[in-house]
DOPA-450348 format. One record per residue (C-alpha): x, y, z; residue in one letter; residue number from 1. Coordinates in nm, 2 decimals, padded with zeros to 4 digits. Each point is the difference from the previous one (the first is absolute). Layout:
<atoms>
ATOM     px     py     pz lodren mivo
ATOM      X      Y      Z      A  NUM
...
</atoms>
This chain:
<atoms>
ATOM     px     py     pz lodren mivo
ATOM -05.32 -01.69  09.56      M    1
ATOM  00.04  00.29 -00.25      T    2
ATOM  00.36  00.12 -00.01      A    3
ATOM  00.07  00.38 -00.03      S    4
ATOM  00.25  00.12 -00.26      F    5
ATOM  00.31  00.20  00.08      N    6
ATOM  00.23  00.09 -00.28      Y    7
ATOM  00.32  00.02  00.21      E    8
ATOM -00.07 -00.33  00.17      Q    9
ATOM -00.10 -00.18 -00.32      A   10
ATOM  00.32  00.08 -00.18      F   11
ATOM  00.23  00.03  00.30      S   12
ATOM  00.20 -00.31 -00.11      R   13
ATOM  00.12  00.19 -00.31      N   14
ATOM  00.19  00.23  00.24      I   15
ATOM  00.36 -00.09  00.01      G   16
ATOM  00.02 -00.06 -00.38      W   17
ATOM -00.16  00.35 -00.03      V   18
ATOM  00.00  00.28  00.25      T   19
ATOM -00.31  00.14  00.16      D   20
ATOM  00.04  00.31 -00.22      A   21
ATOM  00.03 -00.21 -00.32      E   22
ATOM -00.31 -00.20  00.10      Q   23
ATOM -00.19  00.33  00.02      S   24
ATOM  00.13  00.09 -00.35      V   25
ATOM -00.13 -00.34 -00.13      L   26
ATOM -00.34  00.07  00.16      R   27
ATOM -00.02  00.32 -00.20      S   28
ATOM  00.06 -00.16 -00.34      K   29
ATOM -00.24 -00.11 -00.27      R   30
ATOM  00.08 -00.29 -00.23      I   31
ATOM -00.20 -00.08 -00.32      A   32
ATOM -00.03 -00.37 -00.10      I   33
ATOM -00.18 -00.10 -00.32      A   34
ATOM -00.09 -00.37 -00.01      G   35
ATOM -00.08 -00.19  00.32      L   36
ATOM  00.06 -00.36 -00.11      G   37
ATOM  00.32 -00.21  00.04      G   38
ATOM  00.24  00.28  00.08      V   39
ATOM -00.22  00.30  00.05      G   40
ATOM -00.20 -00.15  00.29      G   41
ATOM  00.32 -00.11  00.18      S   42
ATOM  00.15  00.35 -00.06      H   43
ATOM -00.31  00.16  00.16      L   44
ATOM  00.01 -00.21  00.32      L   45
ATOM  00.38  00.01  00.04      T   46
ATOM  00.01  00.38 -00.04      L   47
ATOM -00.30  00.04  00.23      T   48
ATOM  00.20 -00.20  00.26      R   49
ATOM  00.30  00.23 -00.06      L   50
ATOM -00.23  00.28  00.12      G   51
ATOM -00.07  00.19 -00.32      I   52
ATOM -00.29  00.23  00.07      G   53
ATOM -00.18  00.03 -00.33      G   54
ATOM -00.06 -00.19 -00.32      F   55
ATOM -00.16  00.04 -00.33      S   56
ATOM -00.09 -00.35 -00.13      I   57
ATOM -00.16 -00.13 -00.32      S   58
ATOM -00.13 -00.32 -00.14      D   59
ATOM -00.30 -00.07 -00.22      M   60
ATOM  00.00 -00.38  00.05      D   61
ATOM -00.15 -00.25  00.24      V   62
ATOM  00.16 -00.29  00.18      F   63
ATOM -00.02 -00.35 -00.16      E   64
ATOM  00.11 -00.35  00.09      V   65
ATOM  00.31  00.01 -00.23      P   66
ATOM  00.13  00.29  00.21      N   67
ATOM  00.04 -00.22  00.31      F   68
ATOM  00.36 -00.09 -00.06      N   69
ATOM  00.14  00.35  00.04      R   70
ATOM -00.25  00.28  00.08      Q   71
ATOM -00.03  00.13  00.35      A   72
ATOM -00.38  00.06 -00.01      G   73
ATOM -00.09 -00.32 -00.18      A   74
ATOM -00.20 -00.23  00.23      T   75
ATOM -00.32 -00.19 -00.04      L   76
ATOM -00.20  00.26  00.19      S   77
ATOM  00.13  00.27 -00.24      N   78
ATOM -00.07 -00.18 -00.34      V   79
ATOM -00.20  00.24 -00.22      G   80
ATOM  00.07  00.30  00.22      R   81
ATOM  00.18  00.31 -00.13      A   82
ATOM  00.37  00.00  00.06      K   83
ATOM  00.00  00.37  00.09      C   84
ATOM -00.27 -00.05  00.26      E   85
ATOM  00.16 -00.31  00.16      V   86
ATOM  00.35  00.15  00.01      M   87
ATOM -00.13  00.33  00.15      A   88
ATOM -00.17 -00.20  00.27      E   89
ATOM  00.32 -00.20  00.08      M   90
ATOM  00.22  00.31  00.01      A   91
ATOM -00.24  00.20  00.22      T   92
ATOM -00.03 -00.30  00.23      D   93
ATOM  00.38  00.05  00.06      I   94
ATOM -00.02  00.38  00.02      N   95
ATOM -00.35  00.14  00.03      P   96
ATOM  00.14  00.35 -00.02      E   97
ATOM  00.12 -00.05 -00.36      L   98
ATOM -00.08  00.28 -00.25      E   99
ATOM -00.12 -00.22 -00.28      L  100
ATOM -00.12  00.09 -00.35      R  101
ATOM -00.13 -00.28 -00.22      T  102
ATOM -00.03 -00.01 -00.38      F  103
ATOM -00.20 -00.31 -00.08      D  104
ATOM -00.04  00.09 -00.37      E  105
ATOM  00.37 -00.05 -00.07      G  106
ATOM  00.24  00.27 -00.11      I  107
ATOM -00.03  00.19 -00.33      N  108
ATOM  00.08  00.33 -00.15      A  109
ATOM -00.32  00.15  00.15      G  110
ATOM  00.08 -00.08  00.37      N  111
ATOM  00.38 -00.04  00.02      V  112
ATOM  00.04  00.36  00.13      D  113
ATOM -00.25 -00.06  00.28      A  114
ATOM  00.17 -00.33  00.07      F  115
ATOM  00.34  00.16  00.04      L  116
ATOM -00.12  00.32  00.19      E  117
ATOM  00.22  00.05  00.30      G  118
ATOM  00.19 -00.32 -00.06      V  119
ATOM  00.36 -00.02  00.12      D  120
ATOM  00.08 -00.34 -00.17      L  121
ATOM -00.15 -00.24 -00.25      Y  122
ATOM  00.04 -00.37  00.05      V  123
ATOM -00.10 -00.20 -00.30      D  124
ATOM -00.23 -00.30  00.05      G  125
ATOM -00.17 -00.03 -00.34      L  126
ATOM -00.03 -00.33 -00.18      D  127
ATOM  00.30 -00.06 -00.22      F  128
ATOM -00.20  00.04 -00.32      F  129
ATOM -00.19  00.31  00.11      A  130
ATOM  00.23  00.21 -00.22      L  131
ATOM -00.23  00.29 -00.09      E  132
ATOM -00.09  00.07  00.36      A  133
ATOM  00.36 -00.04  00.10      R  134
ATOM  00.12  00.25 -00.26      K  135
ATOM -00.27  00.24  00.11      T  136
ATOM  00.11  00.00  00.36      V  137
ATOM  00.38 -00.02 -00.08      F  138
ATOM -00.02  00.30 -00.23      N  139
ATOM -00.21  00.20  00.24      A  140
ATOM  00.25 -00.07  00.28      C  141
ATOM  00.29  00.11 -00.22      S  142
ATOM -00.18  00.32 -00.08      A  143
ATOM -00.09  00.07  00.36      K  144
ATOM  00.35 -00.09  00.14      G  145
ATOM -00.14 -00.29  00.21      I  146
ATOM  00.25 -00.29  00.07      P  147
ATOM -00.10 -00.34 -00.13      V  148
ATOM  00.08 -00.34  00.14      V  149
ATOM -00.09 -00.31 -00.21      T  150
ATOM  00.06 -00.35  00.13      A  151
ATOM -00.05 -00.30 -00.23      A  152
ATOM -00.08 -00.35  00.15      P  153
ATOM  00.22 -00.22 -00.22      L  154
ATOM  00.02 -00.37  00.08      G  155
ATOM  00.10 -00.02  00.36      M  156
ATOM  00.16  00.34  00.02      G  157
ATOM -00.05  00.37 -00.08      T  158
ATOM  00.15  00.26 -00.23      A  159
ATOM -00.02  00.36  00.11      I  160
ATOM  00.02  00.33 -00.20      L  161
ATOM -00.02  00.34  00.15      N  162
ATOM -00.06  00.32 -00.20      F  163
ATOM  00.09  00.32  00.18      L  164
ATOM -00.08  00.36 -00.09      P  165
ATOM  00.29  00.15 -00.20      G  166
ATOM  00.12 -00.34 -00.10      G  167
ATOM -00.06 -00.23 -00.30      M  168
ATOM -00.37  00.01 -00.09      T  169
ATOM -00.21 -00.31 -00.04      I  170
ATOM -00.04  00.05 -00.38      E  171
ATOM  00.37  00.06 -00.04      E  172
ATOM  00.07 -00.33  00.17      Y  173
ATOM -00.28 -00.23 -00.15      F  174
ATOM -00.04  00.17 -00.34      R  175
ATOM -00.37 -00.10 -00.03      F  176
ATOM -00.12  00.26 -00.25      E  177
ATOM -00.06 -00.10 -00.36      G  178
ATOM  00.00 -00.37  00.07      H  179
ATOM -00.28 -00.27  00.00      S  180
ATOM -00.15 -00.12  00.32      E  181
ATOM  00.19 -00.33 -00.02      K  182
ATOM  00.33  00.18 -00.06      E  183
ATOM -00.07  00.24  00.29      Q  184
ATOM -00.06 -00.31  00.23      A  185
ATOM  00.33 -00.14 -00.11      L  186
ATOM  00.17  00.33  00.07      R  187
ATOM -00.15  00.02  00.34      F  188
ATOM  00.10 -00.35  00.09      M  189
ATOM  00.36  00.03 -00.12      L  190
ATOM  00.03  00.35  00.14      G  191
ATOM -00.11 -00.12  00.35      L  192
ATOM  00.21 -00.31 -00.02      S  193
ATOM  00.32  00.04 -00.21      P  194
ATOM  00.17 -00.28  00.20      A  195
ATOM -00.29 -00.25 -00.07      L  196
ATOM  00.10 -00.19  00.32      L  197
ATOM -00.35 -00.16  00.01      Q  198
ATOM  00.01 -00.18 -00.34      M  199
ATOM  00.23 -00.29  00.09      G  200
ATOM -00.27 -00.18  00.20      Y  201
ATOM -00.32  00.06 -00.18      L  202
ATOM -00.12 -00.36 -00.03      V  203
ATOM -00.29  00.05 -00.23      D  204
ATOM  00.06  00.26 -00.27      Q  205
ATOM -00.35 -00.02 -00.14      T  206
ATOM -00.13  00.17  00.32      K  207
ATOM  00.19  00.32 -00.09      A  208
ATOM -00.23  00.10 -00.29      D  209
ATOM  00.03  00.36 -00.13      F  210
ATOM -00.29 -00.06 -00.25      E  211
ATOM -00.25 -00.09  00.28      A  212
ATOM  00.15  00.26  00.23      K  213
ATOM  00.06 -00.25  00.27      K  214
ATOM  00.30 -00.12  00.20      G  215
ATOM  00.07 -00.21  00.30      P  216
ATOM  00.06  00.15  00.35      S  217
ATOM  00.11 -00.08  00.35      T  218
ATOM -00.10  00.14  00.34      P  219
ATOM  00.37  00.02  00.10      M  220
ATOM  00.07  00.24 -00.29      A  221
ATOM -00.29  00.23  00.09      C  222
ATOM  00.10  00.02  00.37      E  223
ATOM  00.36  00.07 -00.10      M  224
ATOM -00.12  00.28 -00.22      C  225
ATOM -00.19  00.16  00.28      A  226
ATOM  00.30 -00.02  00.24      G  227
ATOM  00.25  00.14 -00.24      V  228
ATOM -00.24  00.27 -00.14      A  229
ATOM -00.09  00.12  00.35      A  230
ATOM  00.37  00.03  00.08      T  231
ATOM  00.05  00.21 -00.31      Q  232
ATOM -00.30  00.21  00.11      A  233
ATOM  00.15  00.05  00.34      L  234
ATOM  00.33  00.12 -00.14      K  235
ATOM -00.16  00.23 -00.25      I  236
ATOM -00.25  00.16  00.24      L  237
ATOM  00.25  00.04  00.28      L  238
ATOM  00.28  00.10 -00.24      K  239
ATOM  00.21 -00.26  00.18      R  240
ATOM  00.28 -00.19 -00.17      G  241
ATOM  00.09 -00.06 -00.36      K  242
ATOM -00.29 -00.08 -00.23      V  243
ATOM  00.09 -00.19 -00.31      I  244
ATOM -00.20  00.13 -00.30      S  245
ATOM -00.03 -00.05 -00.37      A  246
ATOM  00.20 -00.08 -00.20      P  247
ATOM  00.11 -00.22  00.29      R  248
ATOM -00.23 -00.26  00.16      G  249
ATOM  00.00 -00.28  00.25      L  250
ATOM -00.08 -00.36 -00.05      H  251
ATOM -00.01 -00.27  00.27      F  252
ATOM -00.09 -00.36 -00.07      D  253
ATOM -00.05 -00.21  00.32      A  254
ATOM -00.01 -00.33 -00.20      Y  255
ATOM  00.33  00.05 -00.17      R  256
ATOM  00.16  00.18  00.30      N  257
ATOM  00.10  00.29 -00.23      K  258
ATOM  00.00  00.37  00.03      Y  259
ATOM  00.08  00.24 -00.28      K  260
ATOM  00.03  00.38 -00.03      I  261
ATOM -00.09  00.05 -00.37      T  262
ATOM  00.12  00.29 -00.20      W  263
ATOM -00.14  00.09 -00.34      R  264
ATOM  00.12  00.34 -00.12      P  265
ATOM -00.26  00.14 -00.25      W  266
ATOM -00.25 -00.26  00.12      G  267
ATOM -00.14 -00.21 -00.27      N  268
ATOM  00.21  00.18 -00.26      R  269
ATOM  00.30 -00.17  00.16      N  270
ATOM  00.17 -00.24 -00.24      P  271
ATOM -00.04 -00.29  00.25      L  272
ATOM -00.37  00.08  00.03      Q  273
ATOM -00.04  00.02 -00.37      Q  274
ATOM  00.16 -00.35 -00.04      L  275
ATOM -00.22 -00.13  00.28      G  276
ATOM -00.31  00.14 -00.17      L  277
ATOM  00.09 -00.17 -00.32      M  278
ATOM  00.02 -00.33  00.18      V  279
ATOM -00.32  00.06  00.19      A  280
ATOM -00.19  00.08 -00.32      R  281
ATOM  00.10 -00.34 -00.14      R  282
ATOM -00.09 -00.18  00.31      V  283
ATOM -00.35  00.15  00.02      V  284
ATOM -00.05 -00.05 -00.37      A  285
ATOM  00.09 -00.37  00.03      G  286
ATOM -00.13 -00.05  00.36      Q  287
ATOM  00.34 -00.14  00.09      N  288
ATOM  00.16  00.04  00.34      P  289
ATOM  00.24  00.29  00.06      L  290
</atoms>
């Protein structure tokens, strides 16, 4: 039996936490997601189930077996298939009326304007070490006044940063410019996670390797990222409730049963951040645990 699709029926169980009018607003919104792996794929499916009506999505990679522990589209039947194609299929299987634009060549200076055209919100799903693409999108969002939500899967928790138009910019917070790629990665990590709640239970420090651009991950963290990021998206798009934004962030760690609202005035120029960066540089140089 082939089921027919009806938007109001499909997302009727959202009503109560949102009004009918708010659900209609969500239906009219477009969200951009660059990166469809661990967090990005879960972002897309969660936001589709929230009833968002349009997406611009990007990923230039294919699914591989090492993706199985955390990526929504990673299955045996999808090994070798393009992430953009697979995730588009999964999202439209939930809502066949989605207005979907795909960018399977990745995001760069040449296509970032098209990627962000008509976008109401950007949700970051890029790989941690994809710094050039991330800066390209972040800077374009700042210039265009597009809100940004970035959720980092850290250990068995998530750290969230929101950047809102008129507030602290991404460059003002992270201070990437003029630094090496390794230093930028350290600044991104510490900026996302000033509380470092995740570091107390990393059992094999050799697996967090900045030189090889690899780190361990858990499915729990990726799913928490999607849930928290979608909640931030709802609040931003519906203008409902207080949104904590940079230089403040949120960090919840389910393993340690801890929740922190972090505050770093001046971002990575903050004296505490400067001290943390000094320690992080020594750690990475000596491959010792944080």
